[in-house]
C-alpha positions as CSV (number, residue, x, y, z in Angstrom):
1,M,105.3,94.9,201.9
2,R,106.5,91.6,199.8
3,H,106.2,88.2,201.4
4,P,107.9,85.3,198.7
5,L,108.4,82.7,201.2
6,A,105.2,82.6,202.8
7,R,102.7,82.7,199.7
8,R,105.6,79.8,198.6
9,L,104.2,78.4,201.6
10,L,100.7,78.8,201.0
11,A,100.4,77.1,197.4
12,G,101.8,74.5,198.3
13,A,99.4,73.7,201.2
14,A,97.3,74.3,198.6
15,A,98.6,71.7,196.2
16,I,99.4,69.4,198.9
17,A,95.5,69.7,200.4
18,A,94.4,69.4,196.3
19,A,96.5,66.6,196.0
20,C,95.4,64.7,198.9
21,A,91.3,65.3,197.5
22,L,92.6,63.9,193.6
23,A,93.8,60.8,195.9
24,T,91.2,60.0,198.3
25,P,88.3,58.9,195.5
26,A,85.1,59.2,197.0
27,R,84.0,55.9,199.3
28,A,81.1,54.0,198.2
29,A,78.6,52.2,200.6
30,A,80.0,48.4,201.5
31,P,77.9,45.8,200.8
32,P,76.1,44.1,203.7
33,S,78.0,41.0,204.4
34,L,75.6,38.0,204.5
35,D,76.6,34.8,206.5
36,I,74.3,31.6,206.6
37,I,74.6,30.3,210.3
38,L,74.5,26.7,210.3
39,D,76.1,23.0,211.9
40,D,76.8,20.1,211.1
41,M,74.9,17.4,211.9
42,T,74.1,13.7,213.3
43,I,71.1,11.3,213.0
44,A,70.1,8.1,213.4
45,A,67.7,5.9,211.8
46,L,64.1,4.5,213.4
47,H,63.9,8.0,215.4
48,G,62.1,10.8,214.1
49,D,62.8,13.8,211.9
50,Y,65.5,16.1,212.4
51,V,64.6,20.3,211.9
52,V,67.1,22.0,209.9
53,D,67.2,25.5,211.5
54,P,69.1,28.0,209.5
55,H,70.2,31.9,210.6
56,V,70.7,34.1,207.8
57,S,72.9,36.5,209.9
58,A,73.1,40.5,207.9
59,L,75.3,43.2,209.2
60,P,73.3,46.0,209.1
61,Q,69.9,44.0,209.6
62,L,67.5,44.4,206.3
63,N,64.6,44.1,204.8
64,V,65.0,41.9,201.3
65,S,62.2,41.4,198.4
66,N,62.0,37.9,197.0
67,A,63.8,35.9,199.6
68,K,64.5,32.1,198.4
69,L,66.5,29.9,200.4
70,T,67.4,26.3,198.8
71,Y,68.4,22.7,200.6
72,E,70.4,20.7,198.7
73,L,71.1,16.9,200.0
74,S,74.0,14.8,198.1
75,G,75.9,11.6,199.4
76,L,73.3,10.1,201.8
77,T,71.1,6.5,200.9
78,G,67.4,6.5,202.8
79,V,67.7,10.8,203.5
80,S,65.1,13.3,202.3
81,L,64.5,16.3,203.1
82,S,61.0,17.8,203.3
83,D,59.2,20.8,204.7
84,D,58.9,21.3,207.9
85,F,55.5,22.7,208.2
86,R,53.5,19.6,208.6
87,N,49.5,20.3,208.8
88,A,49.6,23.7,208.6
89,G,47.5,26.3,206.0
90,P,48.3,26.9,202.2
91,L,49.7,30.2,203.7
92,E,52.2,29.2,206.1
93,Q,54.1,26.5,203.4
94,P,56.7,29.1,201.9
95,C,58.9,25.6,200.9
96,T,58.0,23.2,198.0
97,V,59.6,20.4,197.5
98,E,61.0,19.9,194.4
99,S,62.5,16.1,195.1
100,R,64.1,13.8,197.8
101,T,67.0,15.8,197.6
102,K,65.3,19.4,197.2
103,L,63.9,21.9,199.1
104,V,63.3,25.6,198.1
105,C,61.5,27.9,200.5
106,G,60.8,31.4,199.7
107,Q,59.1,34.6,201.0
108,E,58.4,37.4,198.7
109,S,59.4,40.3,201.8
110,M,61.8,39.4,205.1
111,L,63.6,40.8,207.7
112,V,67.5,39.6,207.8
113,P,68.1,38.3,210.6
114,G,64.8,37.6,211.9
115,D,62.7,36.4,209.5
116,D,63.9,32.6,208.6
117,D,62.3,30.4,211.2
118,Y,59.6,30.2,208.5
119,M,61.8,28.6,206.1
120,Q,62.9,25.9,208.5
121,A,63.4,22.1,206.8
122,R,63.3,18.7,208.0
123,L,65.7,15.6,207.5
124,T,63.5,12.1,207.7
125,P,66.4,9.0,207.7
126,A,64.2,6.0,206.7
127,A,63.9,2.9,208.1
128,T,66.8,1.1,206.3
129,A,68.9,4.0,206.1
130,P,72.5,2.2,206.8
131,T,74.8,3.9,210.2
132,G,77.9,5.2,209.2
133,Q,77.0,7.4,206.0
134,S,77.8,10.8,205.8
135,G,76.4,13.2,203.3
136,T,76.8,16.8,202.5
137,L,74.2,19.7,203.1
138,K,74.4,23.0,200.9
139,V,72.3,25.7,202.0
140,T,72.2,28.5,200.0
141,F,70.2,32.2,200.5
142,E,69.3,34.5,197.5
143,A,67.1,38.0,197.4
144,D,67.1,40.8,195.3
145,N,70.1,43.5,195.4
146,V,72.1,41.2,198.0
147,P,74.8,38.7,197.0
148,A,74.2,35.2,197.7
149,V,75.8,33.1,200.6
150,T,75.7,30.1,201.0
151,K,76.8,27.3,203.9
152,S,77.9,23.3,203.4
153,V,77.6,21.4,206.8
154,T,78.0,18.1,207.0
155,V,75.2,15.2,207.5
156,E,75.9,11.7,209.2
157,V,74.0,8.8,210.1
158,D,75.3,6.8,213.4
159,E,73.5,4.2,215.6
160,G,70.8,5.3,217.5
161,V,71.4,5.0,221.2
162,D,69.7,6.0,224.5
163,L,72.1,6.5,228.1
164,A,70.0,7.6,230.8
165,T,71.1,9.1,233.8
166,G,70.5,7.9,238.4
167,S,69.0,10.3,240.7
168,R,69.2,13.8,240.6
169,G,68.3,16.5,243.3
170,R,70.7,15.3,246.1
171,Q,71.6,17.9,248.1
172,V,75.4,18.1,251.1
173,Y,76.2,20.7,253.3
174,V,79.7,21.6,253.4
175,K,82.0,24.3,255.1
176,P,84.6,25.9,253.6
177,G,87.6,24.0,252.7
178,A,85.9,20.3,253.0
179,S,85.3,17.4,251.2
180,W,82.7,14.9,249.5
181,D,82.6,12.3,246.8
182,E,79.5,12.3,244.2
183,T,78.2,9.2,242.8
184,L,76.7,9.0,239.4
185,E,75.1,6.6,237.6
186,L,74.6,5.7,233.9
187,T,72.4,2.5,232.0
188,S,71.8,2.1,228.5
189,I,68.0,1.5,228.3
190,S,67.7,1.6,224.2
191,G,69.2,-2.2,224.1
192,N,72.0,-1.2,222.4
193,V,75.9,-1.4,223.4
194,V,76.4,1.8,224.1
195,H,80.3,2.0,222.2
196,G,82.4,4.6,225.1
197,A,80.4,7.8,227.0
198,S,81.3,10.9,228.2
199,V,80.3,13.7,231.1
200,S,80.5,17.3,231.0
201,I,80.4,18.9,235.0
202,S,79.5,22.1,234.9
203,A,80.5,23.9,238.4
204,P,81.4,26.8,239.9
205,R,85.3,28.1,240.5
206,H,84.5,27.6,244.7
207,V,84.6,23.5,243.5
208,A,87.5,22.2,243.1
209,A,88.9,18.8,241.9
210,P,91.0,17.2,245.0
211,K,91.9,14.5,243.2
212,Q,92.4,13.9,239.3
213,F,92.4,10.9,236.8
214,S,93.9,10.5,233.5
215,N,90.3,10.3,231.5
216,C,89.4,13.4,233.4
217,R,90.5,16.7,232.0
218,Y,90.4,20.2,234.6
219,L,90.9,23.7,234.6
220,D,92.1,25.7,237.4
221,G,91.8,23.0,240.1
222,S,88.2,22.3,238.7
223,L,86.8,19.2,237.0
224,Q,85.3,19.9,232.7
225,S,85.1,16.1,232.2
226,C,85.6,12.6,231.9
227,S,85.7,10.1,228.8
228,F,85.2,6.6,229.1
229,D,86.5,4.2,225.9
230,Q,84.4,0.9,227.5
231,D,81.3,-0.7,226.0
232,L,77.9,0.0,228.5
233,R,76.0,-3.7,228.0
234,P,72.1,-2.7,227.6
235,G,70.0,-2.8,230.8
236,I,73.3,-2.6,233.1
237,K,73.9,0.5,235.2
238,Y,77.0,1.3,235.9
239,R,79.0,4.0,238.5
240,I,81.2,6.4,239.5
241,V,82.6,8.5,242.2
242,L,83.8,11.4,241.5
243,P,85.5,13.8,244.7
244,F,84.5,17.3,245.2
245,R,85.8,19.8,247.4
246,V,84.8,23.6,248.2
247,R,87.9,25.6,248.1
248,P,89.1,27.2,251.3
249,D,88.6,31.0,249.7
250,A,84.9,30.3,248.9
251,F,82.6,32.6,250.3
252,A,80.1,31.3,252.8
253,P,77.0,31.3,253.4
254,G,76.2,30.2,249.7
255,L,73.9,27.7,248.0
256,T,75.5,26.7,243.9
257,D,75.2,23.1,241.8
258,L,76.4,21.3,239.7
259,T,75.3,19.4,236.7
260,F,76.6,16.1,234.2
261,L,75.9,16.2,231.2
262,W,75.8,12.0,229.5
263,Y,76.5,12.1,225.7
264,T,78.4,9.0,223.3
265,A,81.4,9.4,222.1
266,A,81.5,10.9,219.0
267,E,78.7,13.4,220.4
268,W,81.9,14.3,222.7
269,D,83.9,14.0,219.6
270,N,81.6,16.7,217.9
271,I,81.5,18.9,220.6
272,Q,85.3,19.3,221.9
273,N,86.2,19.7,217.6
274,S,83.7,22.4,217.2
275,P,84.9,25.7,216.3
276,G,84.8,28.2,219.2
277,S,83.8,25.6,222.0
278,G,86.5,27.2,224.2
279,N,89.0,24.8,226.8
280,H,88.4,22.2,227.7
281,G,91.2,21.8,230.0
282,E,94.4,18.8,230.1
283,A,94.4,15.5,231.6
284,G,94.0,14.4,234.9
285,T,98.1,13.5,236.8
286,G,96.3,10.7,238.5
287,G,95.2,7.1,237.9
288,K,92.2,6.1,234.6
289,L,88.7,6.0,236.2
290,T,86.4,3.3,235.1
291,L,82.7,3.1,234.9
292,E,82.0,-0.1,237.6
293,P,79.6,-2.3,236.8
294,L,76.4,-2.7,239.1
295,T,75.8,-6.3,238.2
296,A,77.4,-8.8,240.4
297,A,78.0,-11.3,237.0
298,L,79.6,-8.3,235.5
299,T,83.3,-7.7,237.5
300,R,84.8,-5.7,234.6
301,T,83.4,-3.9,232.0
302,K,85.0,-4.4,228.5
303,T,87.3,-2.0,226.7
304,A,85.1,-0.6,223.5
305,T,86.9,-1.5,220.0
306,L,88.6,1.0,218.2
307,T,86.7,0.5,215.5
308,R,83.7,1.0,217.1
309,T,80.3,2.6,215.2
310,K,79.7,5.8,215.4
311,Q,76.3,6.9,217.9
312,I,74.2,9.5,218.6
313,D,71.8,9.5,221.6
314,V,68.1,10.2,220.2
315,D,66.6,10.7,224.5
316,R,68.7,13.7,225.5
317,S,66.7,14.7,228.5
318,N,67.4,11.7,230.2
319,N,71.4,12.9,230.0
320,F,71.2,15.0,232.6
321,Q,72.0,14.7,236.4
322,Q,72.3,17.6,239.0
323,M,73.1,18.4,242.4
324,W,73.2,20.6,245.3
325,V,76.1,22.5,247.5
326,N,74.9,24.5,250.5
327,V,78.5,26.2,251.6
328,T,77.7,26.3,255.3
329,G,79.2,29.0,257.8
330,K,80.1,32.3,257.4
331,H,83.4,33.6,254.8
332,S,83.8,37.2,253.2
333,A,86.2,39.3,252.4
334,D,87.4,42.7,253.2
335,I,87.5,45.3,250.1
336,E,89.6,48.0,251.3
337,A,89.1,51.9,249.2
338,L,92.9,53.0,248.0
339,G,92.7,56.8,247.2
340,A,94.5,59.3,245.6
341,T,97.2,62.1,245.9
342,A,97.9,64.9,242.8
343,S,99.1,68.4,242.1
344,G,100.0,70.2,239.4
345,P,99.7,73.3,237.7
346,A,96.8,75.3,236.7
347,G,95.6,74.8,234.2
348,G,97.8,71.4,233.7
349,T,96.1,68.6,234.0
350,A,96.7,65.4,236.2
351,T,96.1,62.0,236.5
352,V,94.0,60.7,239.7
353,K,94.3,57.2,239.9
354,I,92.0,55.3,243.1
355,G,90.5,52.2,243.3
356,L,89.8,49.2,244.9
357,R,91.8,45.9,247.0
358,N,90.4,42.8,248.0
359,N,92.1,42.0,251.6
360,G,90.9,38.5,251.5
361,P,90.5,36.1,253.0
362,V,87.7,35.3,250.3
363,T,87.9,34.8,246.9
364,L,84.5,37.7,245.3
365,D,82.8,36.0,242.9
366,S,81.2,39.2,240.8
367,E,78.0,36.3,239.4
368,R,77.1,35.0,242.7
369,N,78.4,37.6,245.7
370,G,77.6,40.8,243.1
371,W,79.7,43.9,242.1
372,E,82.6,45.2,243.5
373,V,81.7,49.0,243.1
374,A,83.5,52.3,243.8
375,Y,82.0,56.1,244.0
376,V,84.1,58.6,243.6
377,S,83.7,61.7,244.4
378,I,85.6,64.5,242.7
379,P,86.1,68.4,243.4
380,L,84.1,70.2,241.0
381,S,87.2,72.8,241.1
382,T,88.9,69.6,239.1
383,P,86.7,68.3,236.5
384,V,87.3,65.7,235.4
385,V,89.0,65.5,231.4
386,T,89.1,61.6,230.8
387,I,86.5,59.1,232.4
388,P,87.9,55.6,233.1
389,K,86.7,52.5,231.2
390,D,84.4,50.9,233.4
391,C,83.1,54.3,235.3
392,A,80.0,56.4,234.3
393,N,78.6,59.0,236.0
394,G,77.0,59.2,239.4
395,N,73.4,60.0,240.6
396,P,74.2,63.8,241.1
397,Y,71.3,63.8,243.8
398,L,74.0,61.4,245.5
399,A,76.7,63.5,245.2
400,K,78.9,65.7,248.2
401,P,78.2,69.1,248.4
402,G,81.2,70.6,245.9
403,T,82.0,67.2,244.1
404,K,81.1,65.6,241.0
405,L,80.2,61.5,241.8
406,Y,81.0,58.7,239.2
407,V,80.3,55.0,240.2
408,C,83.2,52.3,239.0
409,K,82.5,48.1,239.0
410,N,85.5,46.0,238.8
411,P,85.0,44.3,235.7
412,A,86.5,41.2,236.3
413,Q,84.3,38.3,237.0
414,Y,86.6,37.1,240.3
415,F,88.1,39.0,243.0
416,F,91.8,37.2,244.6
417,P,92.4,38.2,247.8
418,K,95.6,40.3,248.1
419,T,95.5,42.0,244.5
420,A,93.6,45.5,243.7
421,V,91.2,47.0,240.5
422,T,92.3,50.4,239.0
423,W,90.8,53.3,237.5
424,S,92.2,56.7,236.3
425,F,90.8,59.9,236.7
426,E,92.4,63.1,234.1
427,V,91.2,66.2,235.6
428,K,92.1,69.4,235.0
429,V,93.9,71.7,237.9
430,G,92.0,74.6,238.0
431,T,93.1,78.6,238.7
432,G,93.2,79.1,242.2
433,A,91.9,75.8,243.4
434,A,95.1,75.4,246.0
435,T,94.3,72.3,247.4
436,A,90.6,70.5,246.4
437,T,90.1,67.2,248.3
438,G,87.1,64.5,247.3
439,R,86.8,60.4,248.4
440,V,86.7,57.3,247.0
441,E,83.9,55.0,248.7
442,A,83.9,50.8,248.9
443,N,80.7,49.2,248.8
444,P,78.7,52.1,249.2
445,N,75.3,52.1,251.3
446,D,73.2,54.7,249.1
447,C,72.2,53.2,246.0
448,D,72.7,54.6,242.8
449,L,69.1,54.0,241.2
450,D,70.5,53.1,238.3
451,D,68.5,49.8,238.9
452,D,71.5,47.9,239.8
453,C,72.4,48.5,243.1
454,S,71.0,45.5,244.6
455,R,73.7,43.4,243.0
456,Y,76.6,46.0,244.6
457,F,78.7,43.4,246.9
458,D,76.9,43.9,251.0
459,Y,79.5,41.4,253.0
460,D,82.3,43.5,253.6
461,T,84.0,42.1,257.0
462,D,86.1,45.3,258.0
463,P,84.0,48.7,257.1
464,S,86.1,51.2,258.5
465,N,88.7,51.4,255.8
466,N,86.0,51.9,253.4
467,L,86.8,55.8,252.9
468,A,89.7,56.8,251.5
469,P,90.5,60.8,250.4
470,I,91.2,62.2,247.4
471,V,93.7,64.5,247.6
472,I,94.7,67.6,244.7
473,T,97.3,70.7,245.5
474,E,98.0,73.3,242.8
475,V,101.4,74.2,242.2
476,T,103.7,77.2,241.5
477,A,104.4,76.5,237.2
478,G,107.2,75.1,236.1
479,T,107.9,72.6,239.8
480,G,106.1,69.5,237.9
481,G,103.8,67.9,240.0
482,T,102.8,64.2,241.5
483,G,100.0,62.2,241.1
484,G,98.6,59.2,241.6
485,G,97.6,56.1,244.7
486,D,100.2,54.6,242.9
487,G,103.1,57.7,241.9
488,L,101.9,58.8,239.2
489,A,103.1,61.8,237.1
490,I,100.1,64.0,236.5
491,T,101.2,65.2,232.8
492,G,100.7,69.1,232.3
493,P,100.0,71.2,229.5
494,R,99.0,69.1,226.5
495,T,101.1,70.1,223.0
496,A,99.5,69.9,220.1
497,L,101.0,68.0,217.1
498,V,99.8,69.6,213.5
499,A,101.0,67.4,210.4
500,G,99.8,67.9,206.7
501,V,98.2,70.8,205.7
502,G,97.8,72.2,208.8
503,A,101.4,72.4,209.6
504,L,101.9,74.0,206.3
505,L,98.9,76.5,207.0
506,V,100.3,77.4,210.7
507,A,104.2,77.9,209.7
508,A,102.9,80.6,207.1
509,G,101.1,82.5,209.3
510,A,103.7,82.4,211.8
511,L,106.2,83.8,209.2
512,L,103.9,86.7,208.6
513,L,102.8,87.6,212.0
514,I,106.8,87.2,212.9
515,R,107.5,89.4,209.7
516,R,104.8,92.4,210.8
517,R,105.5,92.1,214.5
518,R,109.6,92.4,213.3
519,T,110.1,90.1,217.1
520,R,112.5,87.3,217.6
521,F,110.5,83.6,217.4
522,E,112.0,81.3,219.4
523,A,110.7,77.3,219.6
């Protein structure tokens, strides 16, 4: 029997497929993506050489031939380029100084990224190099069968100074909620007047600032930095007093450190304006904090002029100060397991939403207190279709009888009181499964043998709520279902949506089948 409509559908499907094939040209391999990673530089006269260390990146990694890296310096007086390999043998000198402002380095073969350390350069400012000048360093990478890439950066010649901090290594012992004052000292030991300084503070979240200053910056209540527009006279010690407080929701006992790193005003401006430097916080709401001199004759420091010369610290080894904070007492959190109930028709799927809740009173920090982990036991009669993000297959030897084990880790660094983290497993309801049971275990005692179990959180204040049931029930088809620990509906059998050529082929086949069986088709 002839079926003209079916033949037309099949012919149309073939035509569409042919048109799609003609409209989609063969995709050529994409050229490799190359880049040069190099930051702007600040140098100072009379303080030695400065290494120029560009890194050539490539996606994917390449092994290239006849690689060449060319340095070209312009716009600077009294600054020269040279090879970084001083006093090395001939085989270790891949660079040629073509002039005071041009250096060419080469390798016969090179892995990119990976082998560019042999093509570093040096910038050397002469004693007579004028301060305050700015120039450009252009770096170009070339090799066989890859596109050339160029990176230009700014090079500034600033006045060299040397800031030095006071004593290091002090320890304090405080309970959650308690405060203390920390004194920092700073001196210009280079014989120069330093025109302004800034200090960067690195502190964990649980160390907050109970008082704010207008020339300091804060992020979520924690002190980030302070800047001072003062002239610091050489040989004079200056001091500031910073108030700190351990937050009431801090974990105890614990040991943490605070670090303080000083910069010149120009260095700090460069850091804040550099791409990807992050969130520096908001200015404080209090009065102004001042560097106070420790010499009786100096009752007040002089405010730096707005036309100050840019300065660079030539010795970073003495800009660092550190202290230790011992948080005393016993203060932790109760982590509760959150189970789930779900139901659905045999062969359907159900969403089982389980989780962990922090009942407080402590905010947990996974980097300091360990990961919050849940062991999830899913019945074998309801196999998992989709494993949620941040979960993985567990150790089968630790699985409870009749279940498969999964391990879920809280992805967030901070786990705040009265909040929960959840994971949604999609499971298939088996035929004849009736009611299947599993469980969620918080803070498991068994090691999952993944080399990370020693970092699981292990300071739960209430183990009685560490287990919660998972109940999955098969229901009669057509009656729907329920699911999820928070009442999420269970999805039934999925209906596939077929498009394009596939839809036409299915339609044609269905028409032939309908005509052959002479039955009525209803969607």
